[in-house]
All heavy atoms as a GROMACS GRO file, in nm:
protein
  566
    1MET      N    1  -0.640  -0.968   1.104
    1MET     CA    2  -0.561  -0.878   1.171
    1MET      C    3  -0.649  -0.764   1.215
    1MET      O    4  -0.738  -0.714   1.131
    1MET     CB    5  -0.445  -0.815   1.079
    1MET     CG    6  -0.366  -0.710   1.145
    1MET     SD    7  -0.236  -0.647   1.046
    1MET     CE    8  -0.125  -0.794   1.022
    2GLU      N    9  -0.634  -0.729   1.334
    2GLU     CA   10  -0.714  -0.609   1.397
    2GLU      C   11  -0.670  -0.480   1.357
    2GLU      O   12  -0.554  -0.464   1.317
    2GLU     CB   13  -0.708  -0.627   1.552
    2GLU     CG   14  -0.766  -0.750   1.619
    2GLU     CD   15  -0.906  -0.757   1.599
    2GLU    OE1   16  -0.979  -0.650   1.605
    2GLU    OE2   17  -0.966  -0.871   1.570
    3THR      N   18  -0.762  -0.390   1.350
    3THR     CA   19  -0.729  -0.258   1.297
    3THR      C   20  -0.618  -0.187   1.383
    3THR      O   21  -0.533  -0.127   1.314
    3THR     CB   22  -0.860  -0.172   1.299
    3THR    OG1   23  -0.956  -0.228   1.210
    3THR    CG2   24  -0.827  -0.027   1.245
    4LYS      N   25  -0.625  -0.204   1.501
    4LYS     CA   26  -0.523  -0.145   1.593
    4LYS      C   27  -0.389  -0.205   1.557
    4LYS      O   28  -0.282  -0.123   1.548
    4LYS     CB   29  -0.566  -0.162   1.741
    4LYS     CG   30  -0.470  -0.088   1.836
    4LYS     CD   31  -0.523  -0.107   1.981
    4LYS     CE   32  -0.435  -0.030   2.080
    4LYS     NZ   33  -0.466  -0.047   2.211
    5GLU      N   34  -0.378  -0.326   1.543
    5GLU     CA   35  -0.250  -0.386   1.511
    5GLU      C   36  -0.198  -0.347   1.374
    5GLU      O   37  -0.080  -0.306   1.351
    5GLU     CB   38  -0.263  -0.544   1.517
    5GLU     CG   39  -0.134  -0.614   1.486
    5GLU     CD   40  -0.154  -0.759   1.476
    5GLU    OE1   41  -0.268  -0.805   1.483
    5GLU    OE2   42  -0.055  -0.836   1.454
    6PHE      N   43  -0.282  -0.330   1.288
    6PHE     CA   44  -0.261  -0.304   1.138
    6PHE      C   45  -0.206  -0.155   1.147
    6PHE      O   46  -0.096  -0.127   1.083
    6PHE     CB   47  -0.379  -0.317   1.044
    6PHE     CG   48  -0.357  -0.261   0.913
    6PHE    CD1   49  -0.267  -0.317   0.816
    6PHE    CD2   50  -0.409  -0.135   0.873
    6PHE    CE1   51  -0.256  -0.265   0.691
    6PHE    CE2   52  -0.378  -0.075   0.738
    6PHE     CZ   53  -0.313  -0.156   0.660
    7ASN      N   54  -0.268  -0.070   1.204
    7ASN     CA   55  -0.232   0.068   1.208
    7ASN      C   56  -0.095   0.095   1.281
    7ASN      O   57  -0.022   0.182   1.235
    7ASN     CB   58  -0.333   0.158   1.284
    7ASN     CG   59  -0.459   0.176   1.200
    7ASN    OD1   60  -0.457   0.159   1.069
    7ASN    ND2   61  -0.581   0.197   1.254
    8ALA      N   62  -0.069   0.017   1.382
    8ALA     CA   63   0.058   0.031   1.456
    8ALA      C   64   0.174  -0.015   1.364
    8ALA      O   65   0.274   0.043   1.349
    8ALA     CB   66   0.054  -0.046   1.576
    9LEU      N   67   0.152  -0.123   1.286
    9LEU     CA   68   0.254  -0.170   1.187
    9LEU      C   69   0.263  -0.070   1.078
    9LEU      O   70   0.377  -0.034   1.030
    9LEU     CB   71   0.216  -0.312   1.149
    9LEU     CG   72   0.225  -0.426   1.237
    9LEU    CD1   73   0.163  -0.545   1.180
    9LEU    CD2   74   0.375  -0.454   1.284
   10LEU      N   75   0.158  -0.019   1.024
   10LEU     CA   76   0.154   0.064   0.910
   10LEU      C   77   0.225   0.199   0.945
   10LEU      O   78   0.300   0.253   0.861
   10LEU     CB   79   0.020   0.089   0.869
   10LEU     CG   80   0.002   0.157   0.739
   10LEU    CD1   81   0.074   0.093   0.617
   10LEU    CD2   82  -0.152   0.183   0.714
   11ARG      N   83   0.202   0.252   1.064
   11ARG     CA   84   0.270   0.374   1.104
   11ARG      C   85   0.421   0.374   1.087
   11ARG      O   86   0.481   0.462   1.032
   11ARG     CB   87   0.227   0.411   1.245
   11ARG     CG   88   0.267   0.549   1.291
   11ARG     CD   89   0.208   0.581   1.424
   11ARG     NE   90   0.066   0.567   1.432
   11ARG     CZ   91   0.005   0.477   1.502
   11ARG    NH1   92   0.062   0.399   1.577
   11ARG    NH2   93  -0.128   0.472   1.509
   12VAL      N   94   0.482   0.263   1.133
   12VAL     CA   95   0.629   0.247   1.135
   12VAL      C   96   0.666   0.240   0.991
   12VAL      O   97   0.768   0.300   0.941
   12VAL     CB   98   0.671   0.122   1.217
   12VAL    CG1   99   0.822   0.096   1.188
   12VAL    CG2  100   0.637   0.150   1.358
   13LYS      N  101   0.595   0.158   0.914
   13LYS     CA  102   0.634   0.133   0.769
   13LYS      C  103   0.614   0.249   0.684
   13LYS      O  104   0.690   0.280   0.578
   13LYS     CB  105   0.548   0.004   0.707
   13LYS     CG  106   0.595  -0.125   0.772
   13LYS     CD  107   0.507  -0.234   0.726
   13LYS     CE  108   0.538  -0.358   0.806
   13LYS     NZ  109   0.668  -0.427   0.789
   14ASN      N  110   0.512   0.331   0.708
   14ASN     CA  111   0.483   0.453   0.637
   14ASN      C  112   0.605   0.559   0.654
   14ASN      O  113   0.640   0.629   0.554
   14ASN     CB  114   0.349   0.528   0.675
   14ASN     CG  115   0.241   0.462   0.617
   14ASN    OD1  116   0.244   0.385   0.510
   14ASN    ND2  117   0.123   0.488   0.669
   15LYS      N  118   0.656   0.570   0.774
   15LYS     CA  119   0.769   0.649   0.796
   15LYS      C  120   0.888   0.604   0.711
   15LYS      O  121   0.951   0.685   0.654
   15LYS     CB  122   0.815   0.653   0.945
   15LYS     CG  123   0.712   0.724   1.038
   15LYS     CD  124   0.759   0.720   1.181
   15LYS     CE  125   0.648   0.788   1.260
   15LYS     NZ  126   0.689   0.783   1.402
   16LYS      N  127   0.914   0.479   0.702
   16LYS     CA  128   1.028   0.422   0.625
   16LYS      C  129   0.994   0.465   0.475
   16LYS      O  130   1.090   0.489   0.408
   16LYS     CB  131   1.044   0.275   0.658
   16LYS     CG  132   1.164   0.221   0.589
   16LYS     CD  133   1.200   0.083   0.632
   16LYS     CE  134   1.317   0.023   0.565
   16LYS     NZ  135   1.352  -0.104   0.610
   17TYR      N  136   0.873   0.429   0.436
   17TYR     CA  137   0.842   0.441   0.296
   17TYR      C  138   0.858   0.594   0.258
   17TYR      O  139   0.915   0.628   0.147
   17TYR     CB  140   0.698   0.405   0.269
   17TYR     CG  141   0.667   0.381   0.117
   17TYR    CD1  142   0.688   0.257   0.065
   17TYR    CD2  143   0.632   0.488   0.037
   17TYR    CE1  144   0.656   0.234  -0.066
   17TYR    CE2  145   0.616   0.460  -0.103
   17TYR     CZ  146   0.620   0.334  -0.150
   17TYR     OH  147   0.595   0.329  -0.278
   18LEU      N  148   0.829   0.686   0.344
   18LEU     CA  149   0.834   0.832   0.313
   18LEU      C  150   0.982   0.871   0.293
   18LEU      O  151   1.020   0.941   0.218
   18LEU     CB  152   0.772   0.906   0.425
   18LEU     CG  153   0.789   1.062   0.419
   18LEU    CD1  154   0.720   1.117   0.303
   18LEU    CD2  155   0.736   1.121   0.549
   19GLU      N  156   1.073   0.811   0.384
   19GLU     CA  157   1.205   0.832   0.379
   19GLU      C  158   1.276   0.781   0.240
   19GLU      O  159   1.350   0.853   0.189
   19GLU     CB  160   1.284   0.771   0.490
   19GLU     CG  161   1.264   0.843   0.625
   19GLU     CD  162   1.315   0.752   0.737
   19GLU    OE1  163   1.396   0.656   0.708
   19GLU    OE2  164   1.289   0.791   0.855
   20LEU      N  165   1.225   0.658   0.200
   20LEU     CA  166   1.280   0.610   0.074
   20LEU      C  167   1.232   0.673  -0.047
   20LEU      O  168   1.301   0.688  -0.144
   20LEU     CB  169   1.253   0.460   0.069
   20LEU     CG  170   1.338   0.375   0.166
   20LEU    CD1  171   1.285   0.229   0.160
   20LEU    CD2  172   1.486   0.376   0.128
   21PHE      N  173   1.096   0.704  -0.051
   21PHE     CA  174   1.036   0.735  -0.173
   21PHE      C  175   0.972   0.882  -0.178
   21PHE      O  176   0.929   0.920  -0.280
   21PHE     CB  177   0.928   0.629  -0.224
   21PHE     CG  178   0.982   0.498  -0.235
   21PHE    CD1  179   0.951   0.408  -0.136
   21PHE    CD2  180   1.057   0.470  -0.332
   21PHE    CE1  181   1.009   0.269  -0.162
   21PHE    CE2  182   1.119   0.332  -0.346
   21PHE     CZ  183   1.081   0.235  -0.258
   22GLY      N  184   0.971   0.948  -0.066
   22GLY     CA  185   0.925   1.092  -0.062
   22GLY      C  186   0.766   1.098  -0.051
   22GLY      O  187   0.720   1.217  -0.065
   23TYR      N  188   0.701   0.997  -0.025
   23TYR     CA  189   0.549   1.004  -0.007
   23TYR      C  190   0.508   0.880   0.061
   23TYR      O  191   0.577   0.787   0.072
   23TYR     CB  192   0.474   1.017  -0.142
   23TYR     CG  193   0.483   0.892  -0.229
   23TYR    CD1  194   0.367   0.812  -0.225
   23TYR    CD2  195   0.589   0.867  -0.317
   23TYR    CE1  196   0.368   0.697  -0.306
   23TYR    CE2  197   0.579   0.756  -0.389
   23TYR     CZ  198   0.479   0.670  -0.384
   23TYR     OH  199   0.471   0.564  -0.467
   24ILE      N  200   0.379   0.902   0.122
   24ILE     CA  201   0.324   0.783   0.188
   24ILE      C  202   0.213   0.724   0.102
   24ILE      O  203   0.129   0.804   0.065
   24ILE     CB  204   0.267   0.823   0.331
   24ILE    CG1  205   0.378   0.881   0.422
   24ILE    CG2  206   0.191   0.716   0.391
   24ILE    CD1  207   0.328   0.937   0.549
   25PRO      N  208   0.232   0.605   0.070
   25PRO     CA  209   0.117   0.541  -0.018
   25PRO      C  210  -0.007   0.516   0.061
   25PRO      O  211  -0.013   0.519   0.194
   25PRO     CB  212   0.183   0.404  -0.059
   25PRO     CG  213   0.273   0.376   0.055
   25PRO     CD  214   0.330   0.504   0.106
   26CYS      N  215  -0.124   0.482  -0.010
   26CYS     CA  216  -0.248   0.459   0.061
   26CYS      C  217  -0.303   0.324   0.016
   26CYS      O  218  -0.301   0.295  -0.102
   26CYS     CB  219  -0.357   0.566   0.013
   26CYS     SG  220  -0.509   0.546   0.094
   27ILE      N  221  -0.341   0.246   0.110
   27ILE     CA  222  -0.384   0.103   0.083
   27ILE      C  223  -0.503   0.104  -0.014
   27ILE      O  224  -0.516   0.012  -0.093
   27ILE     CB  225  -0.409   0.034   0.220
   27ILE    CG1  226  -0.443  -0.120   0.179
   27ILE    CG2  227  -0.530   0.092   0.285
   27ILE    CD1  228  -0.459  -0.210   0.301
   28THR      N  229  -0.589   0.207  -0.006
   28THR     CA  230  -0.710   0.215  -0.087
   28THR      C  231  -0.669   0.227  -0.237
   28THR      O  232  -0.759   0.218  -0.321
   28THR     CB  233  -0.808   0.315  -0.045
   28THR    OG1  234  -0.745   0.446  -0.056
   28THR    CG2  235  -0.858   0.297   0.097
   29ASP      N  236  -0.552   0.264  -0.273
   29ASP     CA  237  -0.512   0.271  -0.408
   29ASP      C  238  -0.474   0.136  -0.471
   29ASP      O  239  -0.458   0.127  -0.598
   29ASP     CB  240  -0.385   0.363  -0.429
   29ASP     CG  241  -0.412   0.511  -0.391
   29ASP    OD1  242  -0.531   0.545  -0.404
   29ASP    OD2  243  -0.322   0.579  -0.357
   30TYR      N  244  -0.475   0.040  -0.395
   30TYR     CA  245  -0.434  -0.094  -0.444
   30TYR      C  246  -0.540  -0.208  -0.419
   30TYR      O  247  -0.606  -0.205  -0.320
   30TYR     CB  248  -0.303  -0.133  -0.365
   30TYR     CG  249  -0.192  -0.040  -0.404
   30TYR    CD1  250  -0.160   0.062  -0.301
   30TYR    CD2  251  -0.112  -0.042  -0.513
   30TYR    CE1  252  -0.055   0.156  -0.342
   30TYR    CE2  253  -0.019   0.052  -0.538
   30TYR     CZ  254   0.006   0.155  -0.455
   30TYR     OH  255   0.104   0.249  -0.478
   31SER      N  256  -0.538  -0.309  -0.497
   31SER     CA  257  -0.629  -0.422  -0.485
   31SER      C  258  -0.560  -0.528  -0.405
   31SER      O  259  -0.489  -0.614  -0.463
   31SER     CB  260  -0.663  -0.481  -0.625
   31SER     OG  261  -0.745  -0.387  -0.700
   32CYS      N  262  -0.577  -0.515  -0.269
   32CYS     CA  263  -0.506  -0.609  -0.180
   32CYS      C  264  -0.575  -0.608  -0.046
   32CYS      O  265  -0.644  -0.510  -0.019
   32CYS     CB  266  -0.356  -0.586  -0.176
   32CYS     SG  267  -0.322  -0.422  -0.104
   33ASP      N  268  -0.541  -0.705   0.043
   33ASP     CA  269  -0.592  -0.700   0.176
   33ASP      C  270  -0.473  -0.636   0.260
   33ASP      O  271  -0.371  -0.598   0.217
   33ASP     CB  272  -0.642  -0.838   0.228
   33ASP     CG  273  -0.549  -0.930   0.233
   33ASP    OD1  274  -0.413  -0.915   0.238
   33ASP    OD2  275  -0.568  -1.060   0.217
   34ARG      N  276  -0.504  -0.625   0.395
   34ARG     CA  277  -0.407  -0.565   0.481
   34ARG      C  278  -0.271  -0.638   0.488
   34ARG      O  279  -0.169  -0.585   0.488
   34ARG     CB  280  -0.460  -0.569   0.627
   34ARG     CG  281  -0.580  -0.459   0.633
   34ARG     CD  282  -0.637  -0.458   0.771
   34ARG     NE  283  -0.731  -0.359   0.801
   34ARG     CZ  284  -0.806  -0.353   0.905
   34ARG    NH1  285  -0.782  -0.425   1.006
   34ARG    NH2  286  -0.892  -0.242   0.922
   35GLU      N  287  -0.286  -0.776   0.500
   35GLU     CA  288  -0.165  -0.859   0.500
   35GLU      C  289  -0.078  -0.844   0.378
   35GLU      O  290   0.034  -0.830   0.382
   35GLU     CB  291  -0.196  -0.988   0.533
   35GLU     CG  292  -0.242  -1.022   0.682
   35GLU     CD  293  -0.392  -0.987   0.697
   35GLU    OE1  294  -0.467  -0.960   0.597
   35GLU    OE2  295  -0.431  -0.983   0.818
   36GLN      N  296  -0.147  -0.857   0.265
   36GLN     CA  297  -0.075  -0.833   0.142
   36GLN      C  298  -0.008  -0.703   0.135
   36GLN      O  299   0.105  -0.690   0.083
   36GLN     CB  300  -0.165  -0.852   0.021
   36GLN     CG  301  -0.212  -0.993  -0.009
   36GLN     CD  302  -0.335  -0.989  -0.101
   36GLN    OE1  303  -0.425  -0.911  -0.108
   36GLN    NE2  304  -0.341  -1.102  -0.175
   37TYR      N  305  -0.076  -0.599   0.182
   37TYR     CA  306  -0.020  -0.458   0.169
   37TYR      C  307   0.109  -0.457   0.258
   37TYR      O  308   0.206  -0.394   0.214
   37TYR     CB  309  -0.116  -0.364   0.222
   37TYR     CG  310  -0.087  -0.223   0.202
   37TYR    CD1  311  -0.092  -0.166   0.078
   37TYR    CD2  312  -0.059  -0.133   0.310
   37TYR    CE1  313  -0.058  -0.033   0.053
   37TYR    CE2  314  -0.029  -0.003   0.298
   37TYR     CZ  315  -0.023   0.058   0.169
   37TYR     OH  316   0.016   0.181   0.154
   38LEU      N  317   0.105  -0.510   0.370
   38LEU     CA  318   0.223  -0.503   0.459
   38LEU      C  319   0.340  -0.576   0.404
   38LEU      O  320   0.454  -0.528   0.415
   38LEU     CB  321   0.186  -0.555   0.608
   38LEU     CG  322   0.094  -0.462   0.685
   38LEU    CD1  323   0.047  -0.527   0.821
   38LEU    CD2  324   0.145  -0.324   0.710
   39ARG      N  325   0.304  -0.700   0.347
   39ARG     CA  326   0.406  -0.786   0.281
   39ARG      C  327   0.479  -0.696   0.167
   39ARG      O  328   0.596  -0.699   0.147
   39ARG     CB  329   0.357  -0.907   0.240
   39ARG     CG  330   0.346  -1.019   0.357
   39ARG     CD  331   0.318  -1.152   0.305
   39ARG     NE  332   0.207  -1.165   0.211
   39ARG     CZ  333   0.087  -1.195   0.264
   39ARG    NH1  334   0.053  -1.214   0.385
   39ARG    NH2  335  -0.014  -1.194   0.166
   40ALA      N  336   0.389  -0.628   0.092
   40ALA     CA  337   0.434  -0.549  -0.032
   40ALA      C  338   0.523  -0.444   0.023
   40ALA      O  339   0.624  -0.414  -0.043
   40ALA     CB  340   0.323  -0.512  -0.114
   41LEU      N  341   0.495  -0.370   0.133
   41LEU     CA  342   0.573  -0.268   0.176
   41LEU      C  343   0.712  -0.322   0.206
   41LEU      O  344   0.816  -0.256   0.177
   41LEU     CB  345   0.516  -0.208   0.306
   41LEU     CG  346   0.393  -0.108   0.286
   41LEU    CD1  347   0.326  -0.072   0.412
   41LEU    CD2  348   0.449   0.008   0.205
   42ASP      N  349   0.713  -0.440   0.272
   42ASP     CA  350   0.845  -0.505   0.315
   42ASP      C  351   0.928  -0.526   0.193
   42ASP      O  352   1.049  -0.520   0.179
   42ASP     CB  353   0.823  -0.623   0.397
   42ASP     CG  354   0.780  -0.591   0.542
   42ASP    OD1  355   0.809  -0.473   0.594
   42ASP    OD2  356   0.715  -0.676   0.589
   43GLU      N  357   0.854  -0.584   0.086
   43GLU     CA  358   0.923  -0.602  -0.040
   43GLU      C  359   0.973  -0.477  -0.102
   43GLU      O  360   1.080  -0.477  -0.167
   43GLU     CB  361   0.835  -0.695  -0.130
   43GLU     CG  362   0.895  -0.723  -0.265
   43GLU     CD  363   0.804  -0.799  -0.355
   43GLU    OE1  364   0.699  -0.858  -0.312
   43GLU    OE2  365   0.826  -0.825  -0.471
   44ALA      N  366   0.904  -0.376  -0.094
   44ALA     CA  367   0.948  -0.248  -0.159
   44ALA      C  368   1.073  -0.201  -0.091
   44ALA      O  369   1.152  -0.149  -0.152
   44ALA     CB  370   0.828  -0.146  -0.140
   45PHE      N  371   1.069  -0.219   0.040
   45PHE     CA  372   1.194  -0.174   0.119
   45PHE      C  373   1.325  -0.256   0.073
   45PHE      O  374   1.429  -0.212   0.053
   45PHE     CB  375   1.169  -0.180   0.271
   45PHE     CG  376   1.057  -0.104   0.322
   45PHE    CD1  377   0.983  -0.156   0.432
   45PHE    CD2  378   1.032   0.020   0.270
   45PHE    CE1  379   0.873  -0.082   0.483
   45PHE    CE2  380   0.915   0.080   0.320
   45PHE     CZ  381   0.854   0.034   0.425
   46LYS      N  382   1.292  -0.399   0.062
   46LYS     CA  383   1.402  -0.482   0.034
   46LYS      C  384   1.459  -0.456  -0.104
   46LYS      O  385   1.573  -0.450  -0.132
   46LYS     CB  386   1.352  -0.626   0.053
   46LYS     CG  387   1.454  -0.726   0.013
   46LYS     CD  388   1.392  -0.866   0.037
   46LYS     CE  389   1.500  -0.972   0.004
   46LYS     NZ  390   1.425  -1.107   0.012
   47LYS      N  391   1.364  -0.437  -0.203
   47LYS     CA  392   1.404  -0.423  -0.344
   47LYS      C  393   1.425  -0.285  -0.392
   47LYS      O  394   1.458  -0.256  -0.497
   47LYS     CB  395   1.300  -0.500  -0.434
   47LYS     CG  396   1.294  -0.642  -0.412
   47LYS     CD  397   1.195  -0.707  -0.504
   47LYS     CE  398   1.183  -0.854  -0.486
   47LYS     NZ  399   1.084  -0.912  -0.580
   48HIS      N  400   1.399  -0.183  -0.306
   48HIS     CA  401   1.388  -0.042  -0.337
   48HIS      C  402   1.311  -0.006  -0.458
   48HIS      O  403   1.363   0.058  -0.549
   48HIS     CB  404   1.546   0.002  -0.347
   48HIS     CG  405   1.620  -0.009  -0.231
   48HIS    ND1  406   1.612   0.084  -0.115
   48HIS    CD2  407   1.710  -0.112  -0.182
   48HIS    CE1  408   1.691   0.034  -0.029
   48HIS    NE2  409   1.752  -0.074  -0.061
   49ILE      N  410   1.185  -0.057  -0.456
   49ILE     CA  411   1.101  -0.027  -0.566
   49ILE      C  412   0.964   0.012  -0.511
   49ILE      O  413   0.931  -0.027  -0.390
   49ILE     CB  414   1.077  -0.146  -0.669
   49ILE    CG1  415   1.019  -0.276  -0.591
   49ILE    CG2  416   1.201  -0.182  -0.736
   49ILE    CD1  417   0.981  -0.384  -0.676
   50GLU      N  418   0.893   0.097  -0.572
   50GLU     CA  419   0.770   0.146  -0.521
   50GLU      C  420   0.649   0.041  -0.524
   50GLU      O  421   0.662  -0.053  -0.605
   50GLU     CB  422   0.719   0.276  -0.600
   50GLU     CG  423   0.826   0.394  -0.586
   50GLU     CD  424   0.780   0.516  -0.643
   50GLU    OE1  425   0.658   0.559  -0.640
   50GLU    OE2  426   0.866   0.578  -0.716
   51LEU      N  427   0.555   0.066  -0.445
   51LEU     CA  428   0.441  -0.034  -0.432
   51LEU      C  429   0.371  -0.062  -0.573
   51LEU      O  430   0.325  -0.174  -0.589
   51LEU     CB  431   0.340   0.021  -0.331
   51LEU     CG  432   0.363  -0.008  -0.186
   51LEU    CD1  433   0.265   0.047  -0.102
   51LEU    CD2  434   0.389  -0.151  -0.159
   52ASN      N  435   0.351   0.044  -0.659
   52ASN     CA  436   0.285   0.028  -0.775
   52ASN      C  437   0.365  -0.072  -0.878
   52ASN      O  438   0.309  -0.110  -0.971
   52ASN     CB  439   0.257   0.158  -0.846
   52ASN     CG  440   0.387   0.235  -0.885
   52ASN    OD1  441   0.490   0.184  -0.868
   52ASN    ND2  442   0.366   0.358  -0.927
   53GLN      N  443   0.478  -0.110  -0.847
   53GLN     CA  444   0.552  -0.207  -0.908
   53GLN      C  445   0.531  -0.349  -0.863
   53GLN      O  446   0.570  -0.447  -0.917
   53GLN     CB  447   0.698  -0.169  -0.934
   53GLN     CG  448   0.718  -0.046  -1.004
   53GLN     CD  449   0.872  -0.002  -1.003
   53GLN    OE1  450   0.953  -0.059  -0.927
   53GLN    NE2  451   0.895   0.072  -1.098
   54ILE      N  452   0.467  -0.354  -0.736
   54ILE     CA  453   0.452  -0.481  -0.674
   54ILE      C  454   0.297  -0.524  -0.671
   54ILE      O  455   0.268  -0.634  -0.697
   54ILE     CB  456   0.501  -0.468  -0.526
   54ILE    CG1  457   0.654  -0.440  -0.524
   54ILE    CG2  458   0.472  -0.601  -0.449
   54ILE    CD1  459   0.710  -0.401  -0.401
   55LEU      N  460   0.217  -0.421  -0.633
   55LEU     CA  461   0.080  -0.452  -0.620
   55LEU      C  462  -0.009  -0.395  -0.749
   55LEU      O  463   0.021  -0.298  -0.792
   55LEU     CB  464   0.025  -0.386  -0.488
   55LEU     CG  465   0.070  -0.445  -0.363
   55LEU    CD1  466   0.018  -0.352  -0.247
   55LEU    CD2  467   0.015  -0.583  -0.343
   56PRO      N  468  -0.124  -0.464  -0.776
   56PRO     CA  469  -0.201  -0.402  -0.890
   56PRO      C  470  -0.275  -0.289  -0.832
   56PRO      O  471  -0.324  -0.287  -0.712
   56PRO     CB  472  -0.303  -0.518  -0.915
   56PRO     CG  473  -0.293  -0.614  -0.795
   56PRO     CD  474  -0.166  -0.600  -0.726
   57LEU      N  475  -0.286  -0.180  -0.909
   57LEU     CA  476  -0.370  -0.068  -0.860
   57LEU      C  477  -0.510  -0.106  -0.860
   57LEU      O  478  -0.574  -0.189  -0.935
   57LEU     CB  479  -0.348   0.040  -0.954
   57LEU     CG  480  -0.210   0.112  -0.943
   57LEU    CD1  481  -0.191   0.218  -1.057
   57LEU    CD2  482  -0.187   0.178  -0.806
   58TYR      N  483  -0.591  -0.036  -0.781
   58TYR     CA  484  -0.737  -0.055  -0.764
   58TYR      C  485  -0.798   0.029  -0.874
   58TYR      O  486  -0.771   0.138  -0.897
   58TYR     CB  487  -0.779  -0.011  -0.634
   58TYR     CG  488  -0.937  -0.011  -0.607
   58TYR    CD1  489  -0.994  -0.130  -0.602
   58TYR    CD2  490  -1.011   0.111  -0.620
   58TYR    CE1  491  -1.137  -0.140  -0.580
   58TYR    CE2  492  -1.149   0.097  -0.613
   58TYR     CZ  493  -1.199  -0.025  -0.593
   58TYR     OH  494  -1.346  -0.024  -0.571
   59HIS      N  495  -0.894  -0.048  -0.956
   59HIS     CA  496  -0.972   0.024  -1.054
   59HIS      C  497  -1.115   0.024  -1.019
   59HIS      O  498  -1.173  -0.088  -1.011
   59HIS     CB  499  -0.937  -0.048  -1.185
   59HIS     CG  500  -0.799  -0.027  -1.240
   59HIS    ND1  501  -0.749   0.085  -1.274
   59HIS    CD2  502  -0.705  -0.123  -1.240
   59HIS    CE1  503  -0.621   0.071  -1.316
   59HIS    NE2  504  -0.589  -0.053  -1.284
   60ASN      N  505  -1.181   0.136  -0.995
   60ASN     CA  506  -1.316   0.141  -0.965
   60ASN      C  507  -1.396   0.140  -1.102
   60ASN      O  508  -1.402   0.232  -1.169
   60ASN     CB  509  -1.342   0.265  -0.893
   60ASN     CG  510  -1.491   0.269  -0.840
   60ASN    OD1  511  -1.573   0.193  -0.888
   60ASN    ND2  512  -1.516   0.372  -0.759
   61THR      N  513  -1.449   0.021  -1.126
   61THR     CA  514  -1.523   0.005  -1.262
   61THR      C  515  -1.660   0.091  -1.258
   61THR      O  516  -1.707   0.126  -1.362
   61THR     CB  517  -1.567  -0.143  -1.281
   61THR    OG1  518  -1.639  -0.193  -1.164
   61THR    CG2  519  -1.440  -0.228  -1.307
   62GLU      N  520  -1.715   0.122  -1.145
   62GLU     CA  521  -1.823   0.204  -1.125
   62GLU      C  522  -1.808   0.349  -1.175
   62GLU      O  523  -1.897   0.397  -1.247
   62GLU     CB  524  -1.893   0.205  -0.994
   62GLU     CG  525  -1.937   0.071  -0.953
   62GLU     CD  526  -2.001   0.085  -0.805
   62GLU    OE1  527  -2.024   0.192  -0.762
   62GLU    OE2  528  -2.012  -0.018  -0.750
   63SER      N  529  -1.692   0.402  -1.170
   63SER     CA  530  -1.659   0.529  -1.214
   63SER      C  531  -1.649   0.532  -1.362
   63SER      O  532  -1.654   0.653  -1.419
   63SER     CB  533  -1.532   0.593  -1.147
   63SER     OG  534  -1.418   0.510  -1.184
   64ASN      N  535  -1.630   0.424  -1.425
   64ASN     CA  536  -1.621   0.423  -1.587
   64ASN      C  537  -1.750   0.398  -1.646
   64ASN      O  538  -1.753   0.402  -1.766
   64ASN     CB  539  -1.516   0.316  -1.611
   64ASN     CG  540  -1.378   0.328  -1.566
   64ASN    OD1  541  -1.333   0.448  -1.544
   64ASN    ND2  542  -1.312   0.220  -1.540
   65VAL      N  543  -1.860   0.382  -1.576
   65VAL     CA  544  -1.987   0.354  -1.637
   65VAL      C  545  -2.050   0.495  -1.672
   65VAL      O  546  -2.070   0.579  -1.584
   65VAL     CB  547  -2.076   0.287  -1.534
   65VAL    CG1  548  -2.230   0.264  -1.591
   65VAL    CG2  549  -2.023   0.141  -1.491
   66GLU      N  550  -2.100   0.497  -1.795
   66GLU     CA  551  -2.161   0.628  -1.841
   66GLU      C  552  -2.311   0.625  -1.781
   66GLU      O  553  -2.373   0.520  -1.796
   66GLU     CB  554  -2.166   0.631  -1.992
   66GLU     CG  555  -2.022   0.657  -2.041
   66GLU     CD  556  -2.024   0.659  -2.196
   66GLU    OE1  557  -2.129   0.696  -2.248
   66GLU    OE2  558  -1.926   0.633  -2.264
   67ASN      N  559  -2.359   0.744  -1.760
   67ASN     CA  560  -2.496   0.758  -1.711
   67ASN      C  561  -2.600   0.793  -1.826
   67ASN      O  562  -2.563   0.866  -1.909
   67ASN     CB  563  -2.515   0.864  -1.592
   67ASN     CG  564  -2.442   0.821  -1.469
   67ASN    OD1  565  -2.431   0.699  -1.449
   67ASN    ND2  566  -2.383   0.909  -1.390
   0.00000   0.00000   0.00000
């Protein structure tokens, strides 16, 4: 999926998510690709549950490494 197409779809879904849950989620918080993210947003709308109950959160293992 091209960036322009993804952003156009995401803009509409973000408005709906904001209305339902009071905030706009960020794709970088989740371990998924663009298509998975858009499908998860649709599922969140359908089931009235937040994305963190559908998608795994992204965990940066580099930030947990001690220097």
